C-alpha positions in Angstrom: 0.0 0.0 0.0 1.6 3.3 -1.0 2.4 5.8 1.7 -0.1 8.6 2.2 0.5 12.3 2.3 0.5 13.8 5.7 -1.0 17.2 6.6 2.2 18.6 8.1 4.0 17.8 4.8 1.4 19.8 2.8 1.7 22.7 5.2 5.5 22.6 5.0 5.5 22.5 1.2 3.0 25.4 0.9 4.9 27.5 3.4 8.2 27.1 1.6 6.6 27.7 -1.8 5.1 31.0 -0.6 8.2 32.2 1.2 10.7 31.1 -1.5 13.1 29.6 0.9 13.3 27.1 3.8 14.9 29.8 6.1 12.0 32.3 5.5 9.4 29.6 5.9 11.0 28.5 9.2 10.5 32.0 10.6 6.9 32.3 9.6 5.8 28.8 10.5 7.9 28.6 13.7 9.3 25.2 12.6 13.0 24.4 12.4 14.7 24.3 9.1 15.5 20.6 9.5 11.9 19.8 10.3 10.7 21.6 7.1 13.4 19.9 5.0 12.5 16.5 6.3 8.8 17.1 5.7 9.4 18.1 2.1 11.8 15.2 1.4 9.1 12.8 2.7 6.5 14.4 0.5 8.8 14.2 -2.6 9.3 10.5 -1.8 5.6 9.9 -1.5 4.9 11.7 -4.8 8.0 10.3 -6.6 8.8 13.7 -8.0 11.1 16.6 -7.2 9.1 19.7 -6.1 11.8 22.2 -5.7 15.1 23.2 -7.4 17.5 24.3 -4.6 19.5 27.5 -5.3 21.8 29.6 -3.3 19.2 32.3 -2.7 16.3 29.8 -1.9 14.1 27.4 -3.8 12.2 27.5 -7.0 9.2 25.2 -7.9 9.7 22.6 -10.6 6.9 22.1 -13.1 5.5 19.3 -11.0 5.9 21.4 -7.9 4.0 24.4 -9.4 1.2 22.1 -10.4 1.1 20.4 -7.0 1.1 23.8 -5.3 -2.2 24.8 -6.9 -3.8 21.7 -5.4 -2.1 21.7 -2.0 -2.8 25.4 -1.2 -6.5 24.9 -2.2 -6.7 21.8 0.0 -5.4 23.7 3.0 -7.8 26.5 2.4 -10.7 24.1 2.1 -9.7 22.5 5.4 -9.5 25.9 7.1 -13.0 26.8 5.8 -14.4 23.4 6.8 -13.0 23.7 10.3 -14.3 27.3 10.7 -17.7 26.2 9.3 -18.1 23.6 12.0 -17.1 26.0 14.7 -19.5 28.7 13.5 -22.3 26.2 13.2 -21.7 25.2 16.9 -22.0 28.9 17.8 -18.2 29.5 18.2 -18.2 32.5 15.9 -14.6 32.9 15.1 -12.3 32.3 12.1 -11.6 34.6 9.2 -13.4 35.8 6.1 -11.3 37.0 3.2 -12.9 39.3 0.6 -11.9 41.4 -2.3 -13.6 44.7 -3.3 -13.3 47.1 -6.2 -12.0 50.6 -5.5 -15.4 52.4 -5.6 -16.9 49.7 -3.4 -14.1 50.2 -0.8 -15.1 53.9 -0.5 -18.8 53.6 -0.5 -20.6 50.3 0.4 -17.8 48.4 2.2 -17.4 50.6 5.3 -21.1 50.2 6.2 -21.1 46.5 5.6 -18.0 45.8 7.6 -19.1 48.0 10.5 -22.4 46.1 10.8 -20.7 42.7 10.4 -18.1 43.5 13.1 -20.8 44.8 15.4 -22.6 41.4 15.1 -19.5 39.2 15.0 -16.6 41.0 16.8 -14.6 37.7 17.1 -14.5 37.1 13.3 -11.5 38.5 11.6 -12.0 40.1 8.2 -9.3 40.5 5.6 -10.0 43.0 2.8 -8.1 43.1 -0.5 -8.8 46.1 -2.7 -8.3 46.0 -6.5 -9.8 44.9 -9.8 -11.0 41.4 -10.5 -8.0 40.6 -12.7 -5.7 41.0 -9.7 -7.8 38.7 -7.5 -8.1 35.7 -9.8 -5.1 33.8 -8.3 -6.4 34.1 -4.7 -10.0 33.2 -5.8 -8.6 30.1 -7.5 -6.6 29.1 -4.5 -9.5 29.7 -2.0 -7.5 32.5 -0.3 -10.4 34.9 -1.1 -13.9 33.8 -0.3 -15.5 36.2 -2.7 -15.1 39.6 -4.3 -17.5 42.4 -5.1 -16.3 43.8 -8.4 -17.0 44.5 -12.1 -16.7 41.8 -14.6 -15.8 41.5 -18.3 -16.7 38.3 -20.2 -13.7 36.0 -20.6 -12.5 32.4 -20.3 -13.0 32.7 -16.5 -16.7 32.2 -17.0 -16.3 28.5 -16.6 -14.7 28.6 -13.1 -16.4 31.6 -11.4 -20.0 32.4 -10.7 -21.4 35.9 -10.9 -24.3 37.3 -9.0 -25.4 40.8 -10.1 -25.6 43.3 -7.3 -25.9 46.8 -8.7 -24.9 49.4 -11.3 -22.8 52.5 -10.9 -22.6 55.6 -13.1 -19.2 56.9 -14.1 -18.1 60.4 -15.3 -15.0 62.0 -16.8 -13.3 64.1 -14.1 -10.7 66.9 -14.0 -9.5 69.1 -11.2 -11.1 72.4 -10.3 -9.6 75.0 -12.5 -8.5 72.6 -15.2 -8.0 74.2 -18.6 -10.6 71.8 -20.1 -13.2 72.1 -17.3 -15.7 73.4 -19.8 -15.3 70.5 -22.3 -18.5 69.1 -23.7 -17.3 66.0 -25.6 -14.7 63.3 -25.3 -13.0 64.3 -28.6 -12.2 67.7 -27.1 -10.2 65.8 -24.4 -8.3 63.5 -26.8 -5.1 65.6 -26.6 -5.1 65.6 -22.8 -3.0 63.3 -20.6 -5.2 60.6 -19.2 -4.8 58.3 -16.2 -6.9 55.3 -15.5 -6.6 51.9 -13.7 -5.2 49.0 -15.7 -7.0 48.4 -19.0 -7.1 44.7 -18.0 -9.7 45.7 -15.5 -13.3 44.8 -16.2 -15.0 48.2 -16.5 -12.0 49.9 -18.0 -12.1 47.3 -20.9 -15.5 48.7 -21.7 -14.1 52.3 -21.8 -11.4 51.1 -24.3 -14.1 49.7 -26.4 -16.0 53.0 -26.3 -12.9 55.0 -27.3 -12.4 52.6 -30.2 -16.0 53.1 -31.4 -15.4 56.8 -31.4 -12.2 56.5 -33.3 -10.3 57.9 -30.3 -7.0 56.8 -28.8 -6.4 59.0 -25.8 -2.9 59.0 -24.3 -3.1 56.9 -21.1 0.4 57.6 -20.1 0.0 56.8 -16.4 -1.8 53.7 -15.1 -2.9 53.8 -11.5 -3.7 50.5 -9.8 -5.7 52.1 -7.1 -8.5 54.7 -7.0 -6.7 56.6 -4.3 -3.7 57.1 -6.6 -5.9 58.0 -9.5 -8.0 60.6 -7.5 -4.9 62.1 -5.9 -3.2 62.5 -9.3 -6.2 64.1 -11.0 -6.9 66.4 -8.1 -3.3 67.8 -8.2 -2.5 67.9 -11.9 -3.9 68.3 -15.4 -4.5 64.6 -15.9 -8.0 63.5 -16.9 -9.7 60.3 -15.7 -13.0 58.5 -15.3 -14.4 57.7 -11.9 -17.6 56.6 -10.4 -20.1 59.3 -9.4 -20.1 58.2 -5.7 -16.3 58.5 -5.5 -16.6 62.0 -7.1 -19.2 63.1 -4.6 -17.2 61.8 -1.6 -16.7 64.8 0.7 -13.0 64.1 1.1 -11.9 62.4 -2.1 -14.0 64.4 -4.5 -13.8 68.0 -3.1 -11.1 68.9 -5.7 -12.7 67.0 -8.6 -15.2 68.3 -11.3 -17.4 65.9 -13.3 -17.7 67.0 -16.9 -21.0 67.4 -18.7 -20.3 65.6 -21.9 -22.6 64.7 -24.8 -21.4 61.1 -24.8 -22.9 58.7 -22.3 -20.3 56.5 -20.6 -21.2 52.8 -20.0 -22.5 52.0 -16.5 -20.4 49.7 -14.4 -22.2 46.5 -13.2 -20.9 45.1 -9.9 -21.2 41.4 -9.1 -20.6 39.2 -6.1 -18.0 36.8 -7.6 -16.7 33.4 -6.2 -15.5 30.1 -7.4 -18.2 27.8 -8.7 -17.0 24.8 -6.6 -16.9 26.7 -3.3 -19.3 26.9 -0.3 -19.0 29.9 2.0 -18.8 29.4 5.7 -21.8 30.7 7.7 -19.9 33.9 8.5 -18.8 34.3 4.9 -22.4 33.8 3.7 -23.6 36.4 6.2 -21.1 38.9 5.0 -22.2 38.3 1.4 -25.8 38.8 2.4 -24.9 42.2 3.9 -23.3 43.2 0.7 -26.5 42.2 -1.2 -28.6 44.4 1.2 -26.4 47.4 1.0 -25.9 47.3 -2.8 -29.7 47.5 -3.5 
């Protein structure tokens, strides 16, 4: 009968993979380097394959190791979720919920949702990652994010993720107060300006690129901001032009230096979804947090 994989071997392998060296994994896992080395050697013997290439600066996953990491990290996350699910069903409301949110959600809906959730379940830890869907795919795949509230653009990911429509947001072209083009009435008048926007790989901003293409425009997006905070700060203090959601523009702190332009073209609305893996089941606490987002997004 072949030897079976032990849980501590999986944990050692995933820790070393994420840290990039046995020494670094030893510090984070509080296990000795010999113990980690032994666990990985045992795992390689069970699998009959080398998982790492040892180098002077650490370790690098082999092709087999990289493939096995995708499965091993997901197994450990599923075990964590299963354990927390049992504890929560027994009334021991603890554990962690990991979520992702788009930039405009982080500044509008999210604070209300998290405040209510924390008031109801103060012992549950919540980890929040801000960004666009494209940056969250790896963590969603590995089970490190329970769900994200974000925009979505049709792609090959349709087969592995499920999308629940929550709400739509209006977006406007913005400039700083006193900008030379503050009186512009069309997108074509702004074509010569310097633009800044989040990554064009992002879901909503792919729609904007389609819009510009339909209008025969190719605005110079010379600066790409990965966060809305960077984008709003840059626009507020320079002559860059951008496109932001109406609720971000109307924020008393973020939007006080921004002016939404009255243009003849209508920008596409952004549709936000609650997005998670198709094969995942949320813990009771994760499901409750998702319900709160549904309520506050209506």
